[in-house]
N, C-alpha and C positions, 0 to 999 in steps of 0.2 A: 493618480492613483498611482507611487510609483509600483512594477512591476514587482521589487522585491520585496513585497508586502510588508514593509517596515514594520516590526511589534511595538508600541508604544507602551511595555511597559517597562519600568524605574528598575533599574541592575541593583543588589546589590551596595554592592560601590557606590551609586549614586545615593542610595538613599542613607550611609551611613556620613558621605557629606555636607548632602543638604540638614543634616540631624544633632541634634546640640547635644557635647559630650555628655551629659544625664541619661538623655534617650538611648543614646550610644550605648555605654555603661548598661543601660537595663536592662537590651535588648539582645545584648550578647550576653550579659548571667541569665538570662532565659534559655537564649539558645542554648548555652553549655547545660543548663542545667536539664535538658531533657530531648531527645535526637527527633531531630526531624521527622516530617511525617513519611516521607520517601525512605528512610534511613531503614536497614536492616544489621545488626553488627554481622561481623565476620560468622560467629559461630552459631548464631540464629538460623532457627528452620522457617526457612521462605515457605508458605502456602501459596498454590500454583491454582488457579480457577482458570476450567478449558470452557471457552463458549466458542459452541460450532467446530462439530466434533466429525465435518469430516477429512480426509485426507490430509490436508493444509493443516487443518488444526492439531491432529494426532497429530502429525509429524514438529510441529513445530512445542506438543506437550513432550515430547521423544526429546527436544531439542534443547528446551527447559532444563528438568530431570535431569539432564547430563550434564551440568552448570557446575563448577566448583561449587562447596561448602554443602550442608546440608537443604535438602529441599524435598518437597513430598508435594503429590498430587493429591487438592482437599476437596476438590468441587467440579462438576460439570454440566456443561447446559447444553440444551438441542430443541428444537421444535420434533426430530423425529427419532422416539425412544426406541427405535432398530438403530438408526444414523451411534448414539449415543451409545449403546452398548453394543454392539462391537466395536467404537472405538476405545471403550472402557476394559473389552477383552485384549485388545491388540498391545495397547500401552503395557498389562499387567503383565503379557509373556515375557517381556524384558524388562520391567520393570518393578516388580511386585514388591519390593523392598520398600519403594518409594510411593508405592499407590496408599490412599486413605481417604475412600472415596463411597463411602456407605451407600444404602439406595437412598436413603433420606437426603444426601446430598447428588443426587444423582438428577438432574431438575428437566421437564420437560417444559413445553409451550414458548408462546413469546414474552412473558412474561420470566422465562427461566436465568435471563443472565441478571436479571436483579436478584434473583436467592442465591444464584452462586456467587456475587459480588459482596452480597452483603454477610456471606460466613468467612467472610475473607476481616483478618487483621489489617491495621493499617502497616504502610512498608511491604505488605504483601506484594502478588503478581497476579494481573487479571491476564489472559490469551483470548486476545479477539479476533475469531477465524471464519465469522460469517462472512454471506455474502454482503458487498460492501457496501448496497445500499441500508446497512443497519447499522457501520460502524460507528458515524454521528452520534447516532443517538444512543447506539452504548457505551465510545468513549467519554459519554457526557457523565452517564450513570456514573462511570468509573472515577473519574475526577472526583469526582462532587463528592463522593467518598474515601476520596483520599487513598486508594490502593497504584502501585506500578502497571505498566503498561506494556505488553506487547500488544502491537494490529499491523496485523497482516495487511498488506495492498491488497485491494486497492483501499482510499478511503475516505471516497465518498463516490457520487457519480453525476451530482451537479454543482452550479455556485454555491445554491444558498447550503446543500450539505460543509462545502466545502468552510463554508462561516463557519460553521459549527467547531468544525474540527479545529479550528485557526483560534476561536474564542476557547475550547477546551483546553486546546496545548496553553495560551497565556493564562490560564487558572492553576493551569500543572506547574507553569516555572512560578508561579506564587507559592505555590503552595511546596517547592521542593521534590514533586513527585517527578518520577521515571518516567521517559514512553518512547519507547523502539519501534519501527517501522518499518516493514518489510519489504521494504529496496533492498535484497540482501545484495544486492552487486555493487554497493557501495561500499562494505566488510570483505569483498572478495581479493584479499590481498595481491595475487596478480594484477589483477585489474587496477588496486589502491597504486599499484607501482608506474602502470603504465599512464593512467594518469598525471602522473607526475611526471611522468619525461612528457607527456604533450603539454604540458603547465611548462617546462621546466625547458621548452622553445627546440626539442627533439625535430619536430617537423615542423618549425615556424608557425606563423600566425597560423591558429584553424580558420580555412576560410571556408568550410560546408560540411556538413554533414549527413549520413545518411544512417536512418535506424530503419533494419528488417526484420519480420515476422513472418515469413513465408515457410507455409507446409499443409500437410492433410487438412481437414475438417474437422472444426470443434463436435464431439459428440454432444448425440440428441438420445432421450429415452424417451421414448414415446409413452402416450399416457396410459397409466393403471386403470385395470377396473375396479371402479367403486373410488380412485383415487379425489379428489379434489381438485378443481382448479390449481386455488393458490399452492398447493402440495405438488401438482404436477410441476407450475411454475419456481417454485426455489429447489424442487431437487433437481431442474434444468438450469441453476441462475445465471450461466453461462451463455444462457440463450437469451436471454431479455433482458432490452437496455432499463429497464426500472430498478433490477437485483445487481447488475454487472459494471454499467454503463459505457458497455458497447465493448466491440474486439480491441479496440484502440486503447480502450483505459483500462482493461482486465488482463491484458497477454503483450499490448505492446507498449507498457507504462515503464517499464526496466528497462529499455535500447531506448526509449526517447529520455530517458532520467540520467541516460547513461551519453548521450548527447548533448544535453546540458549543461552536464558534469564535465565533461572536453570541453564544451567552449566558456566555460564557466559564467554563465547566463541565461537567464529566463526568458526565451522570446515573447515579443509585444504582440505580435497578430499571428492566424493562421488564416488561409485559405484551403478547400482540399476536395475531396470526391470520393466519391463510394455507390457500390451496388449490391447488389441481390440477383447475379447473373446465371448460377450453377446450382447454390442451396435449395434442397424442395421441402428439408425439413418444416415442422409448422411451429416457425418461430419466428424473433424480429431479427437474427442477424445479416450484416451486410455481409456476404462473403468476402469484399475486397475495401480496399479503406486505401485514400493515396492523403496525406494531410501536411502542407509546404510551411513551415513555418517561418517567419520571422524575427529577429533580432537586432535590438537599437542602433547595431552598426549596420546593419542591412545584409548581412550573412544572413544563409539559408541552413537549416534543418527538411530537409525529406524523410518522411515516418511513412511507411508505405507495409500497410498488412494484408495478407491472403491468406486461407485456409480452403483451399482447392487442392485436390488430387492432381498428380498427373503434370506439375507445372514446378518452374525453377525454384529452390528451394535456399535461404540462406535465413538463420539466425545470428542478429551479430546487428554491430556499427561497423562502417566505414567512415574511417575520419580524413579528409586531406587541411594537411596544411600548404603553407606556401612553400613549404623545402618538402616536403615527403606526406605519408599516408600512414594511420594504423587502424587495423583490426582489432576488433575488441567488442567488449559487453557482454550482457546475458548471450548464452550458445556459445562464446567461445572463448571454451576454456584456457586456452593457451594467446594470451593478446600480442600482439608481435608490430614493431613499426618498422618501416622499410622506408631508405631514401628516394626521393622521388615519388609517385604517384604509381606504379607499379608492381605489386605485390609480388619481385621475383629474389631467387633465394639469397643472387649474388649484391642484391639490396638490401637487405636486413641488416636494420642498425640497431637494434633491440628484441627480445626476446624477455621471458620471466623465465629464472634460477635459482630461486627459492623453494621453501617446498610446501608440499600439497597443503591446503586451503580448503575448508569444509565452511562455505561463509552462510549456510544456513542457521549452524553450528557457533559461529562465530558472531553473529547480528546477535546472541543468546548470551553466549559469553560476555561480550559486553558491556549488555543491560546487568544482568547480574552483578558484576562485578560494581561497575557504577553503583547500584544498589550496598552491596556491604562496604562500601571505602565513603561512601554519600559524595562521590564523585556527580557535578552537573550532570545531565545529559538528556535531553529533549529534543526528538529528528523533529516534531509534530511541524514544525515552520517549511523547513526543507519537504515535507513528505508531501505534504499539503500543494505545497509552489508545483511539485512534481506534479501530483496529480491531477489539478486544472490544468498542466499546459496538455494532459490528455483529453481531459475533459474539452478544453476547444477545439481542439482536435475533431473528434465527436461534432460538437456542434456547426462547424463548418464544414465537416462533409454531411451533416445529415439536413443542413437549410442550405448549402451553396453558394454562403454567404463568406465575406471576411470577417472575420469574429477578433476581436481585441480582446486583450487579455485583462484588463478593465471590464469589461462587456463581460467576461464569462464571471467574473466573481462576482460581479453585483447581480447578475441575472435572479429573478426572481421564480423563474420557470424551475418549478420542481415535478421532476419524475416520477413520484409515487405522495404527493399527499398529502399527507393525515396517514403514515405507515406506524405512526406510534397507535392508532388505536384500533389497531387489525391485532384482534385477539385468538383467535383460534382459526385452522389451518381451513374449516366448514366458512370461515366467511369468503367475501367478494376480493376478486385478485386486483390489483390496480388496471392490471387491461384484460380481455374478453378476446375472444376467437369469435368471428363470424358468424353465419351460417353456413360455411365450406370449411371450419376450424380453420383460417387463418386467422395471424395476426396482425395490427398496424405497424407497419413498415415506413420508416421518415422516405420521405421524399423528397432528391434537393429541387431548388425553387419553389418547391409549395410548406416545409413543415417548418416550422415557426418554433427557433430555439432560446431566444432573448423576451 
């Protein structure tokens, strides 16, 4: 399979070309008679459901409520009632006039997402911001119900999840639904302009890319008294591979995505390494990882992640071209390009001069504008490719093996099989600690990922 993951869908234009004129006339008449499912007239109120009420979900809700045109928060869902209540209070303090979430539209439990989505009408929006493991399940249901979607990164944690996301994205395209993905760097205007400079050849052909996420430790909260094992893991989702896919997938994905954007390609293979040298918390995280990706033309992307105190730190991307270099990506609010490969002030050839940009807000502005004006908007395939690139990096680091793009996509290994069957926080968790309270850790050379 080509790593570009070509969509098998027939476009509307192709459909018109291959259909009889009578059928086309009927189809057009039908289309003019009623708005399409993903459309909401500019003056109409768009109802929003929030699924996943943590910090990022609450932020996404605030951004959705800040878009142009009438909009209201209509429903909320989270497995933790306390987190939902905290989110409701925080959002209400700023957007009281746009809140319409009575107690009977605040849903808890693992099926809460269904109730929240069911409360919407076609053309409304659901914000999916739970841990990434649940994203394919929730996306499928939203598309099935005919609502538009904003889905926070990451979008899955394994190959089977990515395939589900791709399939849901194709169905959304058939239904003319709009789907936005939370790789907000793609909508950061300074970065958009910087990438255009790279694509225009300002630093020459891209010959090497470096993605860095090097900083202090990922936070961990010890298990509380009377807290179930499953509740403990979900409340620490960034620390458990079945929930977040690893540090590479959950944290480094932005800068991996930007490097692939600069290269204008997706890698065909990856090898890597990683381990747990300093971290003592009872979880599954490697505290350092390195993945070396290879593109079809033989050029490389080196992605490095480390979350250890008192170490050299960098959050961003360094792009090397045949004639120059660039510093950009998530963590670099002021992207710049230089002549040559040394970042010296007298060699600076480009820096952003435009207005400030809130990329978190802009990604919602673009989605809601597409809904109100019935413009095509579906970021699913690109988001899935980016996430799969990160996933294959995790697979390589965990196993110590070379992993191809096609192998990662075709893999049938699920990190949390039967996730839909979980109905209660008191139920069993996909991973369990041993007698010493330690969780299973990937062992390169031993762990199987395919």
